C-alpha positions in Angstrom: 3.7 -1.0 -58.9 1.8 0.3 -61.9 -1.8 0.3 -60.5 -3.5 3.5 -59.5 -6.9 3.9 -57.8 -9.0 7.0 -58.7 -11.7 7.9 -56.2 -14.2 9.8 -58.2 -14.3 9.2 -62.0 -16.3 12.2 -62.9 -15.6 15.2 -65.1 -11.8 15.1 -64.4 -11.3 11.6 -63.0 -12.7 9.7 -66.0 -10.5 11.3 -68.7 -7.6 11.2 -66.3 -8.1 7.4 -65.9 -8.3 7.0 -69.7 -5.0 8.9 -70.2 -3.2 6.9 -67.5 -4.4 3.6 -69.1 -3.0 4.9 -72.4 0.3 5.4 -70.6 0.4 1.7 -69.4 -1.1 2.0 -65.9 -3.8 -0.3 -64.6 -6.6 1.9 -63.2 -9.3 1.2 -60.6 -12.0 3.8 -60.7 -14.9 4.5 -58.4 -18.4 6.0 -59.0 -21.4 6.5 -56.8 -23.8 5.7 -59.7 -24.5 2.1 -60.5 -25.4 3.2 -64.1 -21.9 4.5 -64.6 -20.2 1.2 -63.8 -20.5 0.1 -67.5 -19.1 3.4 -68.7 -16.0 2.8 -66.6 -15.6 -0.8 -67.7 -16.0 0.1 -71.3 -13.2 2.6 -70.9 -10.8 -0.1 -69.6 -11.2 0.9 -66.0 -11.8 -1.6 -63.2 -15.1 -0.2 -61.9 -16.1 0.0 -58.2 -19.2 1.4 -56.6 -17.9 3.3 -53.6 -19.5 6.1 -51.6 -18.0 8.0 -48.8 -20.4 8.8 -46.0 -20.1 10.7 -42.8 -20.2 7.6 -40.6 -18.9 4.9 -43.0 -17.7 4.0 -46.5 -20.1 1.9 -48.6 -19.0 -0.5 -51.3 -15.9 -2.7 -51.7 -13.4 0.0 -50.6 -10.8 -2.6 -49.5 -10.8 -4.2 -53.0 -10.8 -0.7 -54.6 -7.6 0.2 -52.8 -5.9 -3.3 -52.9 -2.6 -3.5 -54.7 -2.5 0.2 -55.6 0.4 2.3 -54.5 -1.2 5.6 -55.6 -4.6 6.9 -54.7 -6.0 10.0 -56.4 -8.9 11.6 -54.5 -11.1 13.7 -56.8 -14.4 14.2 -55.0 -15.9 17.7 -54.3 -17.3 18.6 -50.9 -20.8 19.0 -52.3 -22.1 21.0 -49.4 -25.2 22.4 -50.9 -28.8 21.2 -50.3 -29.3 18.1 -48.3 -25.6 17.5 -47.6 -25.5 20.3 -45.1 -28.1 21.2 -42.5 -28.1 23.4 -39.4 -28.1 20.5 -37.0 -24.8 19.1 -38.3 -21.9 19.9 -35.9 -19.9 22.6 -37.6 -21.1 21.2 -40.9 -17.9 19.2 -41.3 -19.5 16.4 -43.3 -16.8 16.2 -46.0 -14.1 16.2 -43.3 -15.8 13.2 -41.6 -15.9 11.4 -45.0 -12.1 11.9 -45.4 -11.5 10.6 -41.9 -13.4 7.5 -42.7 -11.4 7.0 -45.9 -8.1 7.5 -44.2 -8.7 4.5 -41.9 -9.0 2.3 -45.0 -6.0 3.9 -46.7 -3.9 3.1 -43.6 -4.7 -0.6 -43.9 -4.1 -0.7 -47.7 -1.1 -0.9 -50.0 -1.5 2.8 -50.8 1.7 4.8 -50.0 1.1 8.0 -52.0 -2.0 10.1 -52.2 -2.8 13.0 -54.5 -5.7 15.1 -53.2 -7.5 17.4 -55.7 -8.3 20.6 -53.8 -9.1 24.1 -54.8 -7.6 27.6 -54.7 -10.8 28.6 -52.7 -8.8 27.7 -49.6 -7.1 31.1 -49.9 -10.2 33.2 -49.7 -10.3 36.6 -51.4 -7.2 38.8 -51.1 -5.9 41.6 -53.2 -2.5 40.1 -53.8 -0.5 37.4 -55.6 -1.2 34.1 -54.0 1.6 31.5 -53.7 1.8 28.2 -51.8 3.4 30.1 -49.0 0.3 32.4 -48.6 -1.7 31.6 -45.4 -4.9 29.8 -46.4 -7.9 31.7 -45.2 -11.0 30.2 -46.8 -14.3 32.1 -46.7 -16.7 29.5 -48.0 -17.8 26.3 -46.2 -16.4 24.1 -49.0 -13.0 25.9 -48.8 -12.9 25.4 -45.0 -13.6 21.7 -45.3 -11.1 21.2 -48.1 -8.4 22.9 -46.0 -9.2 20.6 -43.0 -9.2 17.6 -45.3 -5.8 18.6 -46.7 -4.4 18.8 -43.2 -5.7 15.4 -42.2 -4.1 13.8 -45.2 -0.8 15.7 -44.9 -0.4 14.9 -41.2 -0.8 11.1 -41.7 2.5 9.2 -41.4 1.3 6.1 -43.2 1.4 7.6 -46.6 2.8 10.7 -48.5 0.3 13.3 -49.7 0.6 15.9 -52.4 -2.1 18.6 -52.5 -3.1 20.1 -55.9 -5.1 23.3 -55.6 -6.8 24.0 -58.9 -8.3 27.3 -60.0 -11.6 27.5 -61.9 -12.1 24.4 -64.0 -12.8 24.8 -67.7 -13.0 22.5 -70.7 -14.7 21.9 -74.0 -17.9 21.0 -72.3 -17.5 23.3 -69.3 -17.1 27.0 -69.3 -18.5 29.7 -66.8 -19.3 32.1 -69.7 -22.3 29.9 -70.4 -23.7 30.8 -67.0 -22.7 34.5 -67.2 -24.0 35.1 -70.7 -26.8 37.7 -70.7 -26.5 38.5 -67.1 -26.2 42.1 -65.9 -24.7 44.0 -63.0 -21.9 41.4 -62.5 -19.3 42.1 -59.9 -15.5 42.3 -60.1 -15.1 43.4 -63.7 -11.4 44.2 -63.1 -10.6 41.1 -61.1 -8.2 38.7 -62.9 -9.4 35.3 -63.9 -7.7 32.2 -62.4 -8.6 29.3 -64.5 -7.2 25.9 -65.6 -8.2 23.7 -68.5 -9.1 20.1 -68.1 -6.1 19.1 -70.4 -3.7 20.9 -68.1 -5.3 19.3 -65.0 -4.6 15.9 -66.4 -1.1 16.7 -67.6 -0.1 18.2 -64.2 -1.3 15.1 -62.4 0.7 12.9 -64.9 3.8 14.9 -64.2 3.4 14.7 -60.4 3.2 10.9 -60.8 6.0 10.5 -63.3 8.4 12.7 -61.4 7.3 11.3 -58.0 6.7 14.7 -56.4 5.1 13.8 -53.1 4.7 15.7 -49.8 4.1 18.9 -51.9 1.5 21.6 -52.2 1.0 23.0 -55.7 -1.2 25.7 -57.1 -2.4 24.8 -60.6 -3.7 27.9 -62.5 -2.8 29.0 -66.0 -0.4 32.0 -66.1 -3.2 33.9 -67.9 -5.0 36.6 -66.0 -7.0 39.0 -68.1 -9.8 40.8 -66.3 -13.2 39.1 -65.9 -14.8 41.7 -68.1 -12.3 41.3 -70.9 -12.2 37.5 -70.8 -15.9 36.7 -70.5 -16.9 39.4 -73.0 -14.5 37.9 -75.5 -15.6 34.3 -74.8 -19.3 35.3 -75.2 -18.5 36.8 -78.6 -16.6 33.7 -79.7 -19.5 31.5 -78.8 -22.2 33.8 -80.1 -23.7 34.3 -76.7 -25.4 37.4 -75.2 -22.7 39.5 -73.7 -22.5 39.7 -70.0 -22.6 43.2 -68.4 -20.4 44.1 -65.5 -20.8 46.9 -63.0 -17.8 49.2 -62.3 -19.5 50.0 -58.9 -19.1 46.4 -57.7 -16.1 45.4 -55.6 -13.0 44.4 -57.4 -10.9 41.7 -55.7 -7.6 41.5 -57.6 -6.4 38.1 -56.5 -3.9 36.3 -58.7 -3.1 32.7 -58.1 0.5 32.0 -59.0 1.6 28.7 -60.5 5.3 29.6 -60.5 6.2 26.7 -58.2 4.6 24.1 -60.4 6.2 25.5 -63.5 9.6 25.6 -61.7 9.5 22.3 -59.8 7.8 20.2 -62.5 9.3 22.2 -65.4 5.7 22.4 -66.6 4.4 24.5 -69.4 0.7 25.2 -69.6 -1.0 24.6 -73.0 -2.1 28.2 -73.5 -4.0 27.5 -76.8 -6.8 26.0 -74.7 -7.7 29.3 -73.1 
């Protein structure tokens, strides 16, 4: 079966869909914005208006999943603002959304799920982090991502691979733009743990091509200069006001290792992008 459904055709999902189409796949893509349906259609994607909610799933979710063997879930928890309030039980809104989605996956043709997660599930530790490291999320989004991972992995109706990305960067997305000109920034000696959009797409392609399911992968470029070194250099390259770091601020020297993904997939990161 050569059809793939991508839940969430945003910053990563849309270019991923385009790349998969170039490789000969038929792709169904979802969006929560009616205005974006034409964007997907013009890109050769079969567009669907689908929204996960805490109590239901709106849109033609059955048609979106129909005849696809692979489902890629690329939707962030989005727990800020109105998505979370103090009256919500344990604030597990994202987890409830995934539970609702799973009930539809179970009734569909989907047999393989790729869940885009985050290295935030590990929390902050002064060590090298591998897939064997116990997850210990400190943020609410990290906690919900970990619970969602578990729900998908435990389901026996389909196989799930978890992909834990580091900080996402790309031509139109780079944290230096938000750090430029700021002062007293913390963690100057902490290593960066980043992955470029191009590597994100290529890693997902390799997982599909090589059929690596029921796996957990960290996906972070093996490139870990300090925050101060990296963001100072990037600010200079982009003619931005240099950020200023404080040596008195806490330094958490966490390094996310992608050794497994390099070894199992024989994957080589495109280091020129960094």
